[in-house]
N, C-alpha and C positions, 0 to 999 in steps of 0.2 A: 543743069545737074549732068556730068561727066566723071564716068565712074571705066578702069582699067582695071584691067588686070592679066594677071603671063606669070602664067604658070598657076597650080594650085595651090600655092602661099597668098598671093600677094593679091592686093587690095586699092584700088585708092580712092577716092570718091572727095571732086572737086567741088564747090558749092560756091554761084558767084551771085547774089543777087541782084535786081535788076533794079536800074538808079541807083542803085549806091555803090560804092566799092569797098564797099565788104565783101569778106573771101572766110572759106569757110572747107576743111581736109582733113580728110580723116584717109589714117591707110594702115593697115595693119598686115603682118609677117611672121611663120613660122619659121624663128632658129635656131638654130642646132648648138647655142651656150646657153647655161645657166643661166636666170634669173637675177642673180648677184652678183656676175659677171660683166650682165649686161645695164646694169643697174649703175653700177661707178662706172663705168663708161659712159653712159649719157652724160651724170654728175661729175665729171671730168670736164670741167667745161673752157676751163684753161688750156685746152686741149684739140677746141677745136678749129681753129685753122690750119691745120697740120692734115681735117680730113674730111672734114665739112662744109659742100660746093657754099660755093662763093663767102664764106665765111675768111677774111679776111685778120680781124683783130681782134683778141676777149682782152678786158681789164679787171682784175677782179678787185672789185672795192671791197668788199664784205665774207666775210664765212664766220660759221656761226652756227654754237650747236645749240636750242633754245633748249628738246626735250631729247631726253635716250628714242636715235630711233629719227630724230626730225632736224636736217642741216637748212639751212637758210641760203645763199649765196646768193650777195649784189654783184653785177659788173654789170660791162660797158660791150658792146658787140658792135663789130664793125660787118654790115656785107657791102660787097658789091659786084659789079660789073663791070671792064673796059675801068675808063675814067669818073665812073660814076659808084660811091657811097653813099649808105646812110647807118649810122651811129643812134646806136638808139641801148636807154638803160636796165635792165633788167633785173626779174626776183625770182629764184629756183628754187623752192621748197621742194625739196627729197621726204616720203613720208615712207622706210621699211619695210614698218610693218603693210601700211597698205598696198605698199609696191606699187606705188606711180610717184613722178616728180610732174611740177606743176609751176610756168613759168611762164611771168607774167612784162608785158612792158609800159615801165614806169616811166618814159619823157618819151622826148623825141619825132620823129615828125606819125608817128603813129596813135592817131585815138585810142586803138589799144589794141590788145596781142593781145591772147590765153589758149599756153602752150601746154596739151599732156599728155605724160608717158606713161602705158599701162604693161607692168610684167607681169604676164602672167603662163605659171610656171604647168608644160605638161609633162617633164619628168623631171629628173633630175638634171640631162643634160638637151632637154628644151625647156625654148619659150615664146610664149607664143604675146611679140610686140604689138600693143595697139598704140600707136600720137595719131594726136588730132590737136588742128591746131585753129583759132579762129579771130582774126586779124583784119581793122581795119585804117588807113592814112586819113589823117587830118586836113592835110589837102586833094581833091581830085585830081589835078594838074596832075601832086609827084606821085598819085596812087595810079599813071597812067606808065610810066617808068618806072618807078620803082615795082610795082609788083610784079615784074619781069621775074626778076631777083629773089625775091620771099617765092615767088612760084616754082622758081628753079629750084631751090635748096631746097625748102618744104617737101617739095615730091621726088627727092632724087635722097631724102635723110637718110631712110629705115636702113636703106640697098648700104651708103655711105658706113654707118654703124656696122652695120653686118663685115660689110670690107675690115672696117680695123680695128674688130672684133676676128677676125681673123690672119691675120697683120702680131694681133696682141699672142690671140690662144693657141698656135697652130699648132694641128693634129689632135682638137680637144685639148688643149696643156691652158684649161681655164684655170685662175687664179682658184673657183671652184672644186676640177676634178684635180687640181694637184693636191688639195686640200683631205680629201674627198678618200687620196692611198697611203694619206701615212698610216 
């Protein structure tokens, strides 16, 4: 188990199981944006190549609302570095009432991938973001190479989303803040 703390608000914990290619990662961070803005940012999967490290391409396969407050998106994501790429389909299930987004791989070189985003409002303009992911490659040789790509991407994910929020909502002009000022 490796734990890293940068400042008071960052925590990254990575666990690799001995004798396995399974990796688990959990991270949490307090950010200065309303939870609903961050939720919508995470749900905007088609924009990931613009700011998520190592994400090269996302192709939306389906987008539907199954019940009020629940959205399911199926997409194909390509991640990589240099000439190496991994592509997989995943299902993203967003639950507004539960303030969480779950992602699971549907195919590709991963035996499984499950990620969860949780959004814990601290006040109107601050959210405790929680991100966890568990994944395992089906091929140990591929895992030796490809796990570096996913480790790098997931290790930087909260910072990437915080930078994206700062770009989209400069000076606290988030969608939620604009709505509250009306």
